[in-house]
C-alpha positions as CSV (number, residue, x, y, z in Angstrom):
1,M,25.0,3.4,21.0
2,F,23.1,6.1,19.3
3,N,22.2,5.0,15.6
4,P,22.3,8.1,13.3
5,S,20.5,6.1,10.5
6,R,17.6,5.9,12.8
7,L,17.4,9.6,13.5
8,I,17.3,10.2,9.7
9,L,14.5,7.7,9.3
10,A,12.4,9.2,12.1
11,R,13.1,12.7,11.0
12,K,11.9,12.0,7.4
13,R,9.0,10.0,8.6
14,R,7.8,13.2,10.4
15,R,8.8,15.2,7.3
16,Y,11.5,17.3,9.1
17,T,14.6,18.6,7.4
18,G,17.8,18.7,9.6
19,K,17.4,22.4,10.0
20,G,13.9,22.4,11.1
21,L,14.4,19.6,13.7
22,A,17.5,21.6,15.0
23,I,15.3,24.7,15.5
24,K,12.7,22.6,17.1
25,I,14.9,21.2,19.7
26,G,17.1,24.3,20.2
27,V,20.4,23.2,18.7
28,S,22.3,24.5,15.7
29,P,21.7,22.8,12.3
30,V,25.4,21.9,12.2
31,T,24.8,19.8,15.4
32,I,22.1,17.8,13.8
33,S,24.2,17.3,10.6
34,R,27.3,16.0,12.5
35,I,25.1,13.7,14.5
36,E,23.7,12.1,11.4
37,K,27.1,11.9,9.9
38,S,28.3,10.1,13.0
39,C,30.8,12.9,13.7
40,N,29.1,13.6,17.2
41,E,27.6,11.4,19.9
42,P,24.6,13.2,21.3
43,D,24.3,13.6,25.0
44,K,21.3,12.1,26.8
45,G,19.4,15.4,27.0
46,T,19.8,15.9,23.1
47,I,18.6,12.2,22.5
48,E,15.5,12.9,24.8
49,A,14.8,16.1,22.9
50,I,15.0,14.4,19.6
51,A,12.6,11.5,20.7
52,H,10.1,14.0,22.1
53,E,9.9,16.2,19.1
54,L,9.9,13.3,16.7
55,K,7.4,11.2,18.9
56,F,9.5,8.2,18.8
57,P,10.6,6.3,21.9
58,V,14.3,6.8,22.9
59,G,14.9,3.1,22.5
60,F,14.2,3.5,18.7
61,F,17.3,5.4,18.3
62,L,19.6,2.9,20.1
63,G,18.7,0.0,17.8
64,E,20.5,-1.6,14.8
65,D,20.4,-0.3,11.3
66,V,17.0,-0.5,9.7
67,D,16.3,-2.0,6.3
68,E,14.7,0.6,4.0
69,P,13.1,0.4,0.6
70,R,15.4,1.7,-1.9
71,K,14.4,4.8,-3.7
72,E,15.4,3.3,-7.1
73,S,13.5,0.1,-6.6
74,V,10.3,1.7,-5.2
75,S,7.3,2.2,-7.8
76,F,5.4,5.4,-7.0
77,R,2.3,6.2,-9.0
78,S,2.3,10.0,-8.6
79,L,6.1,10.7,-8.6
80,S,5.7,13.8,-10.7
81,S,3.4,15.5,-8.3
82,M,5.0,14.0,-5.1
83,S,7.4,16.2,-3.0
84,A,10.7,15.0,-1.6
85,K,9.2,15.0,2.0
86,E,6.0,13.1,0.9
87,R,8.2,10.4,-0.8
88,D,10.7,10.2,2.0
89,A,7.9,9.9,4.6
90,A,6.3,7.0,2.8
91,I,9.5,5.3,2.2
92,S,10.2,5.7,6.0
93,A,6.8,4.1,6.6
94,G,8.0,1.1,4.4
95,A,11.1,0.7,6.8
96,I,8.8,0.4,9.9
97,A,6.7,-2.1,8.0
98,Y,9.9,-4.2,7.5
99,L,10.5,-4.2,11.2
100,F,7.1,-5.1,11.8
101,S,6.9,-7.9,9.0
102,D,10.0,-9.5,10.3
103,W,8.6,-9.6,13.9
104,V,5.5,-11.3,12.5
105,T,7.3,-13.6,10.3
106,E,9.3,-14.9,13.3
107,R,6.2,-15.9,15.0
108,F,3.7,-17.0,12.3
109,N,4.0,-19.1,9.1
110,L,2.7,-17.0,6.4
111,P,1.8,-17.9,2.8
112,E,4.8,-18.6,0.5
113,V,5.6,-16.2,-2.4
114,D,3.9,-17.5,-5.8
115,L,4.3,-14.7,-8.4
116,L,5.3,-15.0,-12.0
117,D,8.2,-13.0,-13.4
118,L,6.6,-11.6,-16.5
119,S,9.2,-9.0,-17.4
120,H,9.5,-10.6,-20.7
121,E,6.0,-10.0,-21.6
122,R,5.6,-7.1,-24.1
123,D,1.7,-6.9,-23.8
124,P,0.6,-5.9,-20.3
125,S,-2.9,-7.2,-21.0
126,H,-1.5,-10.5,-22.1
127,A,0.7,-10.6,-19.0
128,A,-2.5,-10.1,-16.7
129,R,-4.2,-13.0,-18.6
130,T,-1.1,-15.3,-18.0
131,L,-1.1,-14.6,-14.3
132,R,-4.9,-15.1,-14.0
133,Q,-4.5,-18.4,-15.9
134,Y,-1.4,-19.4,-13.6
135,W,-3.5,-18.8,-10.5
136,G,-6.5,-20.7,-12.1
137,L,-8.8,-17.6,-12.0
138,G,-10.4,-18.1,-15.3
139,E,-12.5,-15.1,-16.5
140,K,-14.4,-14.8,-13.3
141,P,-14.3,-11.4,-11.3
142,I,-11.9,-11.1,-8.3
143,S,-14.0,-10.7,-5.1
144,N,-11.1,-9.7,-2.8
145,I,-7.8,-8.8,-4.5
146,I,-6.2,-8.1,-1.3
147,K,-7.0,-11.5,0.1
148,L,-6.0,-13.1,-3.3
149,L,-2.5,-11.5,-3.2
150,E,-1.9,-12.2,0.5
151,S,-2.5,-15.9,-0.3
152,K,0.2,-15.7,-2.9
153,G,2.7,-14.2,-0.5
154,V,2.4,-10.4,-1.1
155,K,2.8,-8.4,2.1
156,I,0.1,-5.7,2.0
157,F,0.1,-2.6,4.2
158,S,-1.8,0.6,4.6
159,L,-0.4,4.0,4.5
160,S,-1.5,7.1,6.6
161,E,-0.4,9.6,4.2
162,N,-3.3,12.0,4.0
163,T,-2.5,13.3,0.7
164,K,-3.5,12.9,-2.8
165,N,-0.1,12.7,-4.1
166,V,0.8,9.3,-2.5
167,D,-1.6,6.6,-4.0
168,A,0.5,3.5,-3.5
169,F,3.7,1.9,-4.0
170,S,5.4,-1.4,-4.2
171,C,8.8,-3.1,-4.1
172,W,10.7,-6.3,-3.7
173,R,12.7,-7.0,-0.5
174,N,14.7,-10.2,-0.3
175,D,12.4,-11.8,-3.0
176,V,9.4,-10.9,-1.0
177,P,6.9,-8.5,-2.6
178,Y,5.5,-5.7,-0.7
179,I,2.4,-3.5,-1.6
180,F,1.6,-0.2,0.4
181,L,-1.8,1.3,-0.1
182,N,-3.2,4.7,0.7
183,T,-6.5,3.6,2.4
184,Y,-7.9,7.4,2.3
185,K,-8.8,6.5,-1.3
186,T,-12.1,5.0,-2.4
187,P,-12.5,1.2,-2.1
188,E,-12.7,1.1,-5.9
189,R,-9.6,3.2,-6.3
190,S,-7.7,0.9,-3.8
191,R,-8.5,-2.3,-5.7
192,F,-7.2,-0.7,-8.9
193,D,-4.1,0.7,-7.1
194,T,-3.7,-3.0,-5.8
195,G,-3.8,-4.3,-9.4
196,H,-1.5,-1.4,-10.6
197,E,1.2,-2.4,-8.0
198,L,0.9,-6.1,-8.7
199,A,1.8,-5.1,-12.3
200,H,5.1,-3.3,-11.1
201,L,5.9,-6.5,-9.1
202,V,5.6,-8.9,-12.0
203,L,6.5,-6.7,-14.9
204,H,9.2,-4.4,-13.6
205,K,11.0,-6.5,-10.9
206,H,14.2,-6.3,-12.9
207,G,13.7,-2.7,-14.1
208,G,12.4,-2.1,-17.5
209,P,10.4,1.0,-18.6
210,K,10.4,4.0,-16.1
211,G,8.1,6.9,-15.6
212,R,5.0,7.5,-17.7
213,E,5.6,4.3,-19.9
214,A,5.8,2.1,-16.7
215,E,2.7,3.6,-15.2
216,T,0.7,3.1,-18.6
217,E,1.8,-0.5,-18.6
218,A,0.8,-1.0,-15.0
219,N,-2.7,0.6,-15.6
220,R,-3.3,-1.6,-18.7
221,F,-2.3,-4.7,-16.6
222,A,-4.6,-3.7,-13.8
223,A,-7.6,-3.0,-16.1
224,S,-7.2,-6.5,-17.8
225,F,-6.6,-8.2,-14.5
226,L,-9.7,-6.7,-12.8
227,M,-11.9,-6.8,-15.8
228,P,-11.2,-9.6,-18.2
229,E,-12.0,-8.8,-21.8
230,S,-14.3,-11.7,-22.5
231,D,-16.2,-11.2,-19.2
232,V,-16.8,-7.5,-20.0
233,I,-17.9,-8.2,-23.5
234,S,-20.2,-10.9,-22.7
235,R,-21.7,-8.8,-19.8
236,L,-21.8,-5.4,-21.6
237,P,-22.1,-6.0,-25.4
238,R,-24.0,-2.6,-25.8
239,I,-23.8,0.5,-23.6
240,S,-26.1,3.5,-24.3
241,T,-26.1,5.3,-20.9
242,L,-24.0,6.2,-17.9
243,D,-26.4,4.6,-15.5
244,Q,-25.7,1.1,-17.1
245,I,-22.1,1.6,-16.4
246,I,-22.8,2.6,-12.8
247,Q,-25.0,-0.4,-12.2
248,A,-22.6,-2.8,-13.8
249,K,-19.3,-1.7,-12.5
250,T,-19.9,-3.5,-9.0
251,R,-19.5,-6.8,-10.8
252,W,-15.8,-6.1,-11.2
253,G,-15.3,-3.8,-8.2
254,V,-13.8,-1.0,-10.2
255,S,-14.7,2.9,-10.5
256,A,-17.2,4.0,-13.2
257,A,-14.4,5.9,-14.9
258,A,-12.1,2.8,-15.0
259,L,-15.2,0.7,-16.6
260,A,-15.9,3.4,-19.0
261,Y,-12.2,3.5,-20.0
262,T,-12.2,-0.3,-20.6
263,L,-15.4,-0.2,-22.5
264,H,-13.9,2.6,-24.7
265,K,-10.7,0.6,-25.3
266,L,-12.8,-2.6,-26.3
267,G,-14.8,-0.6,-28.7
268,I,-18.0,-1.1,-27.0
269,I,-18.6,2.8,-26.5
270,S,-17.3,5.4,-29.1
271,D,-14.9,8.2,-28.6
272,W,-18.0,10.6,-28.3
273,Q,-19.8,8.4,-25.8
274,H,-16.5,8.1,-23.6
275,R,-16.1,11.8,-23.7
276,T,-19.7,12.4,-22.7
277,I,-19.4,10.0,-19.9
278,C,-16.2,11.6,-18.6
279,I,-18.0,15.0,-18.5
280,E,-21.2,13.8,-17.0
281,L,-19.6,11.7,-14.3
282,P,-18.1,14.7,-12.2
283,K,-21.1,16.9,-12.9
284,R,-23.4,14.4,-11.3
285,Y,-21.4,13.0,-8.7
286,G,-18.3,15.3,-7.9
287,T,-15.4,13.5,-6.5
288,T,-17.6,10.8,-4.9
289,E,-18.0,7.3,-6.4
290,P,-21.5,6.3,-7.3
291,N,-22.9,3.0,-6.1
292,G,-19.8,2.4,-4.0
293,I,-18.6,-0.9,-2.7
294,E,-17.2,-2.0,0.8
295,R,-13.6,-1.7,1.4
296,E,-11.7,-4.9,1.3
297,R,-10.1,-6.3,4.4
298,S,-6.9,-8.0,5.0
299,V,-7.3,-11.8,5.8
300,V,-3.6,-12.1,7.1
301,W,-3.6,-9.2,9.5
302,E,-7.0,-10.0,10.9
303,K,-5.7,-13.5,11.5
304,V,-2.4,-12.3,13.1
305,L,-4.4,-9.8,15.3
306,R,-7.0,-12.4,16.4
307,E,-4.0,-14.8,17.5
308,L,-2.2,-12.0,19.2
309,W,-5.4,-11.0,21.1
310,N,-6.0,-14.6,22.1
311,E,-2.5,-14.4,23.9
312,R,-3.6,-10.9,25.2
313,T,-0.8,-9.2,23.2
314,T,-1.9,-5.7,22.1
315,K,-0.7,-3.3,19.4
316,A,1.0,-1.4,22.2
317,D,2.9,-4.4,23.2
318,V,4.1,-5.1,19.7
319,A,5.1,-1.4,19.2
320,E,7.0,-1.5,22.6
321,S,8.9,-4.5,21.5
322,L,9.9,-2.8,18.2
323,H,10.5,0.6,20.0
324,V,8.2,2.3,17.6
325,P,5.2,4.5,18.2
326,T,2.0,2.7,18.5
327,E,0.4,4.7,15.9
328,E,2.9,3.5,13.3
329,I,1.7,-0.1,13.8
330,E,-1.9,1.3,13.6
331,N,-1.3,3.1,10.3
332,L,0.3,0.0,8.7
333,I,-2.6,-2.6,9.2
334,F,-5.7,-1.1,10.9
335,G,-6.5,0.7,7.5
336,L,-7.0,-2.9,6.2
337,T,-8.9,-4.6,9.0
338,G,-11.8,-2.3,9.4
339,I,-11.2,-1.9,13.2
340,D,-11.1,1.2,15.2
341,Q,-7.3,1.8,15.5
342,N,-7.8,3.8,18.7
343,I,-9.4,1.0,20.9
344,D,-7.4,-2.0,21.6
345,G,-10.4,-3.8,23.2
346,R,-12.0,-3.8,19.7
347,L,-9.4,-6.5,18.8
348,M,-11.8,-8.8,20.5
349,E,-14.0,-8.3,17.6
350,I,-11.4,-9.9,15.4
351,A,-10.5,-12.6,17.8
352,N,-14.1,-13.9,17.9
353,R,-14.7,-14.0,14.1
354,K,-14.4,-17.3,12.3
355,P,-10.8,-18.0,11.0
356,V,-10.5,-17.6,7.4
357,L,-6.9,-18.3,6.9
358,K,-4.9,-20.7,8.8
359,I,-1.3,-19.5,10.0
360,V,0.4,-22.1,12.0
361,R,3.0,-21.2,14.8
């Protein structure tokens, strides 16, 4: 049976309106509307035309309902500047991630969820310190925040949304936390985005502040989580130049702007110094990040891919079993593995690496 909910999902993933899709496949908008409302059963030719235009296998439209992230429970950073099409496309990617996550969970034992519910904390900075203490991190910098969160049971996926309006988003699903990162951003920005989304997961799981207030809380949490106050003060008790900040920022894996902001909040640099740095940074470096760091890689997805390759299971095989386009699987994980997403043979590179996380069948 044709599943209208899957048509809606695929259409939104491709950023089509019902009318736009109708025009492309040569039917009336009323026809698409009636199909999506389960009023009409499309014939074989219409199904094939829909599949061809949306670039989804025909089998995708014949499956059961797909679990999707609920709009009201998803935390987007740039909601005010995001169009409805951008939002819906990102949420649809989340639905495909759920399919893939379920497929992997059936085959691998992944880390259990180990997060705290910190919704009762009024101070985001204190909440960040509480979580660091709970995880035994002390005041030391976090070398790989993706690896850390994966070890605590957070499912992390990449997004292919090539737009500045979709930074990242997070949500809970059946008591499992998910984070989706736009890997087109700089490595420093992605690290901060990850900390920001972690804040939403632990601070706002049960609701709470919305909009600007929630985003401000998440930023404060991320800054404190990545740059512990005592460590920053001990390492940078005095700052007189931008070059000092650029040199020091790699310790915490953050952008020069983020470190300058933290130094200002801690009173290490004055209002005037902070304003000067904010003006000087773009003048000297434009939109690039000076003294950049390497992009973090996922430990879990590299291990999963390695095991699949050992069985000669390719990403195309996985996509076929899920009835989704291969590129959707690529988009969800290859931005976190550092592997050329267009070449299956490169999976051997992962298979030959030394295992860094044990995942038992």
